[in-house]
N, C-alpha and C positions, 0 to 999 in steps of 0.2 A: 455422739454429740453432733447436733445439727448446727451448721454455720449459716451466715447470711446468704451465701451463694446457694445453699440447699433450699432455703425458704424461697429464694427467687425462682428456682425451678418449680417448686411445688405451687407457688402462686400463679406462675405463667401457665401451668398446665391445669390449674383448678382442682388440685387434689389435697390442698392444705388441711381440709377437714378430716381426711383419713389419717394423716401423719400425726396430727395433734391428738385428738380424741374424737371418736365418731359415736353418735347415738346408736348406730347399727351394732357396733361392738358391745356397747353396754347392754343393749336389749338381747343380743345373742348370748352373752355370758349369763345374764340374769335368767334368760329362758332355759338355758341348759341346766343351770343349778336348780331352778324351779322344777323342771322335768325330772331331774334325778331324785329330788326330795319327794315329788309326787309318786314316783315309781316305788321308792323305798317305803313311803308312808303307807301306801296301799297294802304292802306286804309286811307292815309293822316292823320294818328293819329285820325281817326274818326271825321275829320272836312271836310269842303268843300274847302280846300286850293288847292286840285288837285296837290299835290307835285310831283307825277311821271311826270307831264308835264314839270316841272321845272328841275328835275334831275331824271334820271332813278333809280329805286329802287335798281338795282344791284350795281350801283356806291355808293349809300348811304350806303348800307350794307357793301361794301368793306371798306369804310372809317371807319365805326363804328367798324368793326371787327379788323382792324389794330390799332385803338385807344385803344380798350379794351386790345388787346395783349400787347401794350406798357405799359399800366397801370399795368397789371398783372406781366410783366417781371420786371418793376421798383420796385414793391413790393417784388419780389423774389430776388433782388440784382444783376441783370444783369450778371448772370453766363454765361459761354460760350455756353452750350447747350441751355439755354434760349435765348441768343442772336441769335443763329442760327435759331431757330424757328421764332423769332420776325422778323428777316430780310427776311426770306423766305416769311412770310405772307405779309410783306410790299411790297416786290417785286411783289407778286401776285396781291395785291391790286392796285399797280401802273399800272401793265400791264392791269388789268381789267378796270381801270379808263381811260387809254389811248387807249383801244381797241387793245392791242398788246399782247394778251395771247400767251405764248411760252411754250416750253417743260419743264418738271420738272427738268431735268438736268441743263438747263440754269438757272432756278431759284436757284438751289443749288449752282452753280458756282458764281452767283451774290451775294448770301448771304455770301459765303465764302470770296469773295473779299471785301465786306463791313466790315466783322469782322476784317480782316487783316489790312485794311486801318485805321479803328477806333481804333483798339487795337492790334498792332503788337506783343505785348508780349503774346497774347493768344496762339501762337504756342508752348509756353513752358508748357502749361497745358495739361495733359492727356485728359481732357474733350473735348478739341478742336478736337483732332484726333479721339476719340471714337465717338463723336457726328456726325461729318461730315462723318466719315468712315461708321457708321451704316446706314445713309441715302443713301450714295453712293452705298454700297453693296446691299441694298434693291432694289434700282433702277436698278442696274446691273442684279441682279438675277430675277427681275420681268418683264424684257422685254418680251412683247407678252402676258403676263398673264392678265394685267389690261384691255387691249383692248378686250381680249377674253370674260372676264366677262361682260364688258360693252355691247358687241354685242349680247351676248346670255342670259344675266341675265333676261331681261324683258320677254323673251319668255318661261320661265320656271315657274313651280309652286313654291309656297313659300318654300316648303320643300327642293326643289333642290337649290333654291337661298341661303337658310341658310346653306345647306351642302357645297355649293361652297364658301360661306363666311368663314365657319369654316376651310375649306382646305386652303384658302388663308391666314388666320391668322396663322395656323399651319406652313405653308411654310415660312411666314415672320419670325416667331420665330426661325425656323430652320436656315434660312439664317443668321440672326443676330448672333445666337449662334455660328455657324460654321465660319462665315465670320470674326468675330472679334477675333478668337482664336490667330492667329499670332500677331496681334497688342496688345492684352491683355497681352500675354506672354512677348512681348518686353517691355511694360511699367511697368508691375507689377511682372512678373516672376511667376504668378499663374493664374489659371482659376477655376471658380466655376463649378463643375460637376453637381450640383443640380440646377443650374440656370434655366434651362428650366422648371423644375417642380415648383420652387418657383415663377417664373414670370407668369406661367400659373395660379397660385392662386392669386398672388398679383396684377397683372395688371388689371384684371376685377374688383376686389374688390376696389382697390384704385381709379381707373379711373371712374367707373360707380356707386360706392356707397359712398365711403368716401369723395371724392372731391365734388360731388354735395351736400352731407349733410353738409359739412363744409361751402361751399359757401352760401347755404340756411340759415344755422344757423347764418352766419354773417349778413344777411339782415333781417331775420325774427324778429318780436317783441317777447319780453318775455311773457310767459314762453316757447313759442314754440321753440325759439332759443336754450334754455338750453336743451330741449329734443333732438333736432336735433344734437347738438354738443356732447351730451352724447352718442347718438347712434353711431356717427362717432368714438368717442373714444373707444367704446366697440368693434367696428370692427377692429380698429388698434391694440387694445390689444390682440384680438384673433389671428390676423395675426402675431403679434410679438411672441406669444407663439408657433405658428406653425413654424415660421422661426427659432426660437431658437432651437427647436428640430432638424430641418433639418441641421442647422449649426454645431451641435455637432456630426453629423455622421462622422466617421473616413474617409470616402471617399468623403466628401462634397467638398473638395478643393484639386486640384492637383498642386504641386509646381515643378518648374524646374529652372535651372539657366537662367538668361537673355540671350537670344540667340545672337549669333554673327550676323553681318550684312548679311552675305551670307545665313545663315540659315533662317533669316526673309524674305529676298527677295525670296528665293526658295519656302518657305511655302506660301507666298502671291500669287506667280504665280500659285501654286497648288490649292490654294483656289479659285482663279478666274476661273481656269479650272473646278474645282468641282462644282461651282455654276453657270456655264455658262447657258445661256437660252436653252430651248428645241431645240433639233436638233444638238447640239454640240457633236461630236463623243467621245465616251469612257470617259465620264466625271469622272468616278470612278478613272481613272489614276491620277487625281489631288491629291488624298489622299496619293500617294506614295511620293509626294514632302514634306510631313509632317514628314517623318521618321527621318531626322536629328534633327528636332525640338523636336520630342517626345523622342528621344534617347539621348538628351543632358544631361550630368551628371556633377555634381560639380567637379571642377578641384582640384588636389592635387599637392604639390611639388614632385619632384622625390625622390627616395629612398636616404636617407642621406642628403637631402637638407631641408631647412626650410624657411618659409615665415612669416613675422610679419607685421601686418597692425596696425599703430597707428591712431586711429580714430580722426576726427575733431569733438569733442564733446563739444567744448567751454572750459570753465574753469573747467577741470576735466581730468580724466585719464581712458583710455580704450584701450587695445591692443589685437588683435587676433593673436595667435601663431598657425601655421599650420605645421605639418610634413606630411610625405607621407601617414600616416594612422590615425592621431589623430589631434584634435583641442583643444586648451586651450584659455580661455578668461581671461585676467588679468585686473581686475577692470571693472566696468560697467557704468562709466560716471556719470554725475551729475543729481540731481533732479531739474527739471525746474518748474513744477506746478503739482497739483493733477492729471492732465490729461496727462502730458508729462514728459519724462525724457530721459536721454541718451540712455536708452535701447530701448524704443519704437520709438524714433525719429531718431536714427542713427544706432545703432547696429543691431536691428532686420530687418529694411529695407535692410541693407547690406547683412545679412545672407540670407534673402529671395531672393535677387537678385542673389546670388551665388547658391541658391538651397540647402543651408545648414540647415538641420533640427535637428542636434544633436551636442552638445558640450561634449567632453569627460571629461573636467574638467573646473571649474571656480575658479579663485583665487581672493578673495576680500581682498585687502591689509589691510584696516582698516575701521573704521566706519564713517569717514568723508563723508558728503553728496556728494562731488564731485567725490568720488570713488565708493560709494555703492548705489548711487541714482537710478540707473537703474536695480538693481539686481532683484527686484520682477517682473518687466516686462519680463526680460529674463527668469526667472524660469517658468513664466506662459505660455510662447509661444514656448520654445525650450526644447527639452529633454536634460538633463544634467546628466552625469555619477556621478560625485562627486564634492563637493565644499570644499575648504579650506579657512579659514579666521582667523583673530584675533578678531572677534566680540564677544561680551558678549553672554553667553548662552541664555539669555532672549531676545535677539534681534529678531525682527519679520523676519529679513532676515535669521537668523539661523533656525528659526522654519519652514520657507518655503523651505529651501535649502534641496535638496535630498542628502542623505549620507554625512552629514557635518562632517568635522574633523578640529581640530585646527592646524594652521600652526606653526611650530617650526623649529629652526635652526637644521640642520642635516638631515632633511627629503630629500629623493632623489629618483628618478625613471628615467627609460630610455624608450623612445618611438622612434622606427624606427631609431636607431642609434644616437638619440639626447639625451643629458644628462640634466636633470633638478635637481637643488639642491636649497634648501631653506637655506639662510644664516642668516636670521633674522625673528622673534625675538627669544631670548633665552627663554627657558621654565620658568626660575624663574621670568621673567618680568611679567608674568600673575598674580603672587601672590602679586605684589607691587601695591600700590595705587597712587604712586607719578608720574607715567608716563601718558602723554596724549596719545590719540589714535595714533598720528603720530609716537610716539616712538615704537609702536608695529607693524608697517607696515610689512607685509609679503614681504621680500626681496628675489626675485627669480633670480637665474642665470641660463641661458640656454646656453649650449655649443654644437656647431656643428663643428666637425672636426677642421677646422682652425679658426673659428670665434665664438664669443660668445656675449651675450647681458646681461646687468645687469639691472634688474627692481627693484628699491629700494623703490617704493612707496613714502611716505612723511617723510622719516627719516631725522633727523636734525643733527647738528654738533656733538652732544654728541654721537649719534649712529654711526656716521661716525668714530669718534675717537675710540670707542669700537671695531668696525670692524677692524681698523688698528692694534689693539693689538691682537685680537682673530683670525682673518681670513684674514690677509693681503695677503697670498699666493693665496687666492681664488678670490680676487677682480679684477685682470686684466681682461679687456673685450674689445672687438672691438667696441661695441656700448654701450652707457650709456643713460638710460632714466633719464633726469635731476631730482635729488631728490627734492621733494616738489615744482615742477614746476619752479625751478630756484629761490627760495626765498632767502632772505638775511640771513636766518638761516641755510643754507645747502651749499653743493658744496664747501667745504673748499679746500684750495690749497693742503694739504697733501693727502686728499681723491682723488682728481683728479690726483695727481701724482701716487698714488697707482693703480688706475683703468687704467690710461693711454689709454683712448679710442681714436679711430680715428674719431668717429662720436657721436654727442650728440643730443638727441631729447628733445624738450621742448613742452609738451602738455599744451597749455595755451589758454585762450579765448581772443578774440579781445578786446582790451581796457578794460581788466578785472579790477575790483575794487581793487585787491591786487597789481596791477602793476607788476605782474610776466611776464617774469623774470626780476629781479632787474638788472639795468644797469651794476653795478659793477660786479655782478656774471656772467652776460652774457659776459662781456669783459674778465673775468677771463678765461673762456673757450677758447676764442680767443688767449689769451696770451700763453696758453699751446699748440697752434696749432691744436685745435680740431675743426672740421667742425661742424657747428651748423645748425639745421633745426627746424623750429617752425610751429606748426599746424595752428596758426592764420595767417600765411603768405602762407604756402604751402598747406593748406588743409590736407586731409589724406595723410600719408606717408607710403609707402610700402617698406619693406626691403627684399631683396632676398639673403639668405645665401646659397651659393654653393661653387664652387671653388674660386670664388671671391665674395666680398660683393658689391651688387648693390642696389640702392634705386631709387624710383620714387616719384614725388610729384603730387598729383591729379590736382592741379590748373595749373601746367605746361603742363600736358598731356591733360587736358580738358580746354584749355585756353578760356576765355571769355573776350570780350572787356572791361567789367566793372571791371575786376581784375586790381587793380592799381599796377604798378611796380615802 
């Protein structure tokens, strides 16, 4: 069973394609079976049936290879890369059966067309673009090379043939590594720098040792099957140890923000120029088209401005606050399962897409699962300057947090002209046992010149009333994050009158079991003339604090026909 940490190693070393399902494996299995059928058919399965007179051995082998490929892909789950290989093999088998063999590029285009017709949604998967893109770039860069080897290979000694085969394999690895860089950065915002080394070790081992041993172990009788499978396991275990060492190297992965469309197009044109067939003039000039892609840096708000992104983490809370030189994460989203949470499913992919590798601070309002569930994932994958929370000292999150401090009312600091102040909880509340974690939520107010935002966590009516007595002058804000997701125990009328926001954010999950926000509370905001935005309807919400307050909704800017309006 593969865990999240295993896939992290595979992705950082660039060998995920081998672990899931590889087109090379499908082709190898189909080829071996087709070769076996071809050999047996020519000998009529050692009978006197004279089968080649009824059907040529080549056609029988083509059908057998295509059938075996279909069975193998069906067992593998029909992933897009596996589909691509299957349909290419079927097109080749059909062409051989009909006596209409064509060029490889035609086969690739037919396979692509079949995938899109049978599964139009496949275009939304990165594997679709990477799979077909890899084959296309190999065909593009290999023009003239295959024909040369075919024409001259048989006239050489075996040492020269092997040397030419090694050069061809090295060239193919170079082409795939370089050719997929723009597409990989567009899809993932990172590339594995040690992928060529890892693949040079893993591809021969997995393809020519582990896969044959596993297949043989599946068919062989006991106890031979056990020995074969144990040997395959030992090979994989050794490979995993080597890959884990490579993945921990500081330079194993290079990250950058997701490039703009023009950067990607320019880099792709440069890649085609760089990998053009022999005879193309000044191919090295193509590398210059990569400069905008390689110099792409994370964006920041202008001096004195502020950007806040309210993530769509489901029923939970998580916001990223950005100034011109600092970043703060308020809450980390919910815990979904032992393998997934708001941190590794939403926050970290967003940070990776932006090329953000460091957070100056993290505020965890309180210990509830929907606010602190993604904290450990964030701490494991992003550098964090300091953490403040209301969590108990014995909490696992506090133990893992770098430079942890307890949040208390009165704490304040300034970043790049933006003022941050903690309004809640009061220090004596930590000595009382009567309060739930909600009551100790770290309530943060952020003020930017003309505008401000209030982040109250999950405070309830009692805390709202206490704030009206102790800090009423500090409550007014342009934007209010609805306390406790708009529950029926918060957002009292006096509190909303004191804050008097123009805009309210509700971070809630679609059809959540708590029925947040409560209808009467949601309507209460409307009665006060407050504009309301919900993450379950808008997706992620981005606020731009500058001379004016502007906001954008992800689902409006990236509209899809399946978004119901």
